[in-house]
N, C-alpha and C positions, 0 to 999 in steps of 0.2 A: 446367543450374547446374555448374560443375565446381568448386565451394568443397565441400571435404569439410566432414561433421557436426564432426571434430576439429579444422580449419582455426579453423571460426567459434564454437565454445567455444572455443576459444583466444583470438580477438580477442576476445568477451567478456569473460574471464580481464584481457587485456590492460587492454582499457577503464577496470576498475574498478583496476590498479593505477596507471593515470593519474589517481584519484579523483574521476573522472567520473561522479554516481549512476548507479547501473544503475537501469533500471524494476522495479519493485517485484513480488511476487506479487499481493499482496494489493490491493485495489481502491483506487487513489490518490482517488478521487471522495469517498470517506466515510472517510476513512482516519483513527480520533479520533485524539485528545490526550485522556491518554497514551497509547500502542501496547500498553501491555501490560497483560492481566487477570490478576483473580485469580486465575485457572485457571493462566496461565504460573506464576506464584510457587511455587502449590501442585505443579503437574507439574517445574518443574524442581528444589523443591526436594530437601535431603539429609533434613531430618526435616518434619515438620508437625505441629503440639500444638493441642490445645486448651486453654486456662489460664483461670485464673481467677487475684482477688487473691490473694499469698499472705497470708494473717494473721498470720505472723511479720515479711511486712515492708510496712506498708503504703503502697499507690502504686506496688507494683511488681507482677510476673504469678508464677503458680507454676503449671507444666505438670500438668494432674489427666489427661489420656488424650493418648497416641503414635498418631497414626493412620496416619504413615511414619516408615520410619530409626529412628534410636537418638538418644536424649539422654545425657549424660552428666552431666548435674544436672537435676531439674527446674525451678531457677529460672530464669528468663528475664530476661535485658538489657534490657526495653523499660519505659518510661515509662509507667505505667498514668495518663491522665487522669480530670479530677474525671467530667469529663459519662459516661466509660465506667464510671468507676466506682460512679458513680448508677445506671447504668443496670443495671449488673450485681448490686447492691444490691435492685433492686427485682425481678429475674428470675432467680432463683439458677440456672434449669436453663437461662442461655444463658451461653456461652465464649466469650473471643475467639481467634481462628485465629491462628495465628502459626509462620511459616514460618523455616527457618534453611538458611543456603549457609554450606560449610565455605570457598569461596575466591572471591575476586574474581571479577568487582565486586559482587557483593552480597554480600558474606560478613557474617554475622552474624545476629540474629534480624531479622525485619520482620514487622510486623502487616499483616492485608489483611482483618480483618471482625470482626464479631459473631456467631459463630452461633446463631441462634433455631430455632424451628421449624421453618422455610422454608430456609433457607439450609444450615443444617446437614446433611440428607441429600445436599443438592446436592453438597457441600465430599467427602463420602464417597463419588458416585456418580463423580466428577471422577478422583477419584485411581485409580479400578477400573478407567474408560474409557482411560486416559490412555495404553497399550497399542495399545489398540486404532483412539484415534485417529492415535498415531504413523503406523501401517499403511495407515489411511485418514483422511487427512486431511478428506475433504469431509463427515465423519461429523459432524464438532468442531462446524462454525456450525449444521449442522440440526439438532443436539442444542439447544445454547442458543437457536434461533431461536423457540420454544415457550414463551420468558419474556419477546420485548420484547411490551413495555406493562404486565409484571408490577408489583400493587401493592407490591411489595417493594422498596424502592430498591435497597438493595443487587445485588440479583438484577436487578432490570430493567437497572442501568450494567452490570453482567456481562456480558449477557446482547449490549447494545448493542455493546459493545467487539470480544466475539466476534465478531458478525455482521457489522458493522461495516466489519470490516479481511480479511473472506474475500475471495478471488478474484471479479470481478464475476463470470461466469459461476456461482459456486456461489452468489452473490445472486440471480442470477436464478430458480433453481430455489427460490427460498422466500419466494415472490409470496405461497403461501395462508398464511404464516407468522400474517398478522395479517390480522383482514378490513376489507374498503376504508373502512369506516368511520371504524374507531379510526385506521384512518392519515389520514383528513380530518383529525379529530381534533386530533391530535397536530402534524399540520401549522398549526393555529392556535393552537398555543401557542407563543407566540415565548421564553418563559423555554427553551426547548430547540431557539432554532435550531441551535446547533453543532451539531445530532444531525441537522437537518431531510433532510441530504442520502439519508441511507439509507432516510428513509421517502420520497422523491422516486422512487428506485431502487423502492422494493417498490410504489409506488403505479401505475408502467408497469406491472407485470404483473397487473393488475386485472381489463384486459380491458374493463372499463365506458366507456362514453360519455362519462359527466360528467368522470372522469379523462383521459380522452383530450383533452378540450376544455382540461380545467385546465392541462396540461401544454403544450399548444399556446397556451394565452395567455398563459402564465408566460415562455414563451421568447419569445412576441413583445412582450410588455412591457419586460422586460429589454433588448432589442435597440431600442425605442424611446427609455426613459430610459436607455441606458446602464449600467445595472445587473450587478456582477459578483457579488454576494450569493446564494451557491448556484447560478451560472449552469451552473457543471460539470454538476453534479445535473442540472438542468432539459436541458440541453443532451444528455445521456447516458438521458433518458429519451424523450426525443422521437427523438434514433435509433433507440433501442428498439424504438419505437411506429409510426413512419413512416419509414424511413430514407432512401428516397430523396428522400420532402419535404422530410425535416429535412438534408439533406445539401446540397440545393438553398437549402434559406433560409440557413443559415449558411454556405455560400459569398456568396452575394448581398447580404447584412446584414454580414458579419463579414469574412469574407476579402478579399472586393474591398473593402473601406472603409478605407483608408489612416489615416484618422482615429480608430479605433476603440484604446483603451485596453491598456498592457501585461497589465493584470490580466482584458479580458475575453478576450483571446488565450489567457495561459494557462491560463485555465477552457477553452476552447475546445478547446485540446491535450490537455490531461487527458483530457476526454471523448471525444477522438479516439485517443488514446492504449489507454484501455480498451477501448473498442472493438476496439481493431485487435490489442489483447492474449491478452483473453479473452471478449469479446463478439460482435461481428459480425465475425468473421476475415474473412470472403469481403468484406470494405469494405475491403480495406488497399489497395490501386491506386486505388480512390476517394480515401483518406484521404493516400495520396501524394501527391496532385495537388493537395490541401487545404495538404499541406506545404510542397508546392514555395512556393506563394502565399506562405505565411507566411514562405517562408525570404526570398522577397525585400523582404518590408515589413517584416521583424521579425528582422533577423538573427542577434541577442543570442539567441535562441532555438534556433539550430543543434544545442548540445551535447545536450540533450532529443531534439529531432526526431530527430539521428541515433544518439541511443539506440537509440529505435523502432526505426530501420531498421534497426540492427545486430542486433536481436533478433529481426526476423522475417523478416530474413535478405532484406530488399531493397532494391536496388543499385541503383534508376533515379534516384536522386536525386543521383548522385555528381558531378557536374560542376557542381551548384549548392553543394552543401556544398563542394566543394574551391573553388570563388572567395570563399567565407566564412572558411575555412581560411588562405589567400593573403594576405586583408584583413578582417583582423576586426577584430568592435566593443571598443571600451575593456571591454566589461563581461566578455567571454569569456577567461578567465584561461589561463597558459599549457601546465596541463596538459591543457585543453580543447580548443586549438587542434591539439594533438598526435594527440588520439584523432578529430579530424572529417579529419584528414591520412589516418590510418589507415581509417577509414572510407571514403575517397575515395579511397585505392588497392585496399582488399577491394572497390571497386564497380567498377574499371577492370580488376582480374585477372576478374571475373563476365562481365565483355565480350569475354573471351578467348576467339577460337575453339575448339570441342571439338580439332580438329586440334593446333594451334597447344599448347595445353592438354596434349594428350600426348604432344608431343615434347617438352616441358619437364620432364614426371615424367620421360620415359627418359634425359634427359641430366643431370640431379639429384639428388641425393637427395630431396630435397624438392619439393614444390609451391613456387612463387612465394609464394602466399598464407601456406603453414605459414611459411617464413624471414621475413615481414613481421612475421607476429604474433610470434613469436619474440624477434625484434628489437626490435618497442615492449616485449614485456612484460619483457624484460633491462634496456631503456635507459632507457624511462621512468624509474624512479627516481632513477637516477643523475640525467638531465638536471635535473630538477625537483630533485633538492637542489642541483645545479649553480645553478640557476636563483635560487633562495631564495638559496643563501649571497652570489650576487651583487647581487641588490636588497637585502640587510643590512649 
C-alpha cells in the first residue's frame, strides 16, 4: 500500500468537508434517540447542582447542594412543573439534578432528572469517574451495562443510552451484562421495540442454542416476508454467530435479489458496516464483494459504501464507484459526487506500482494522493458554495 497514514487521514477530513456523513465510531445498529445521555450533560456541564422548590418562589427551583463548579446565585432559572412539585413534597429527600453551561449550544440551566436513593450516588460517581472515562472510554459502557434492565426507569434509560451507542466491539464484550433469560423477556415486550436492537446484539453473545435458533429463525422470517424492522440487528447477530453461513445467506437472499426494498438493503449495509468497522474486521474483503453487488443494484447507496471503504483503506471498488460518480442517480447530491470521485482517484493511486510511486515522490514535493486530498479539502467548500448560489 503506497498511501501514507497522513494522506488517508486527510482524505477522511476532506470527505467531511464536502458534507458527506462519516461512519460513526458508535454502533449505528442500535444508536438510540436521543443520542446524548444524562451522563453527557453531567460531564460537559460547567456546574451541577441538586435543587428543590424555592420556598420564596413557588414553582421555581433553588440550589441546595453544588456538586460541580461554581454558581453565582442559588436561584435556578427553570420552571418546576406540578408533577415534580408534588413528588418533591411527598419525598423531602429527593432533589432535582440541574446542570448549567455558560456557552452555546446548551447555554443556561437544564434539568436532567430527579435524584432519589438510587440515582443520587450514581450522579456523584459519574462526576468522579469522568476523568478516568476520558482516558479509558471502554470503561464507560461497561460501568453502565450493569444497570440495563434496572427497576428504576431513570437509571434504566441512562444505561440503555450509554451502552447502545458504544462501539460494536465494546458491546460484544458486554454479553454477560444481562442473563439470557432477561434478554428474552425484554425482546417479548413490544412496548420497547425501539430498544430491541441492543438486546438482539447481546443475545448473540449468550452462546445458547435456543438463542442461536432464534436469531437464525428471525432473519429467515425477515427474508421470507420482506421485513425491515430490526433487520440490521438480526443480520449483525447472524454474522456474529455464523459468519460464513450468514454472509452466504445474505448474498443469496438479498444482495442477488433485485426486488429487495431500499429499506432492507440499507439495514443490511448497516450490519455489514458495523462488522467491517469494529466487529469481524477480517471479513472486509467479503463485505466489499457484497458492496460491489449492492453498487450494481442500488447505486444510490454509493456514498455510504464509499465512506466505509475510505475508512477501511479498502480500494478494490474504485472502478465501480467511479462509474457511479460519472453517471450518478438523482438522489446523490453534488458534494457526495465529489467525494465518490475522490475515493475513485485514491483507489487508482493505490494501484500505482511501487517503483512509479517512488519516482513520483522523488520528482515532486508531495505524493499525488496528498495533492489530491489537499485540493479536495480546499476546493470542495468553494465549489459547493458556488453550486448552491447557482441553484438559488
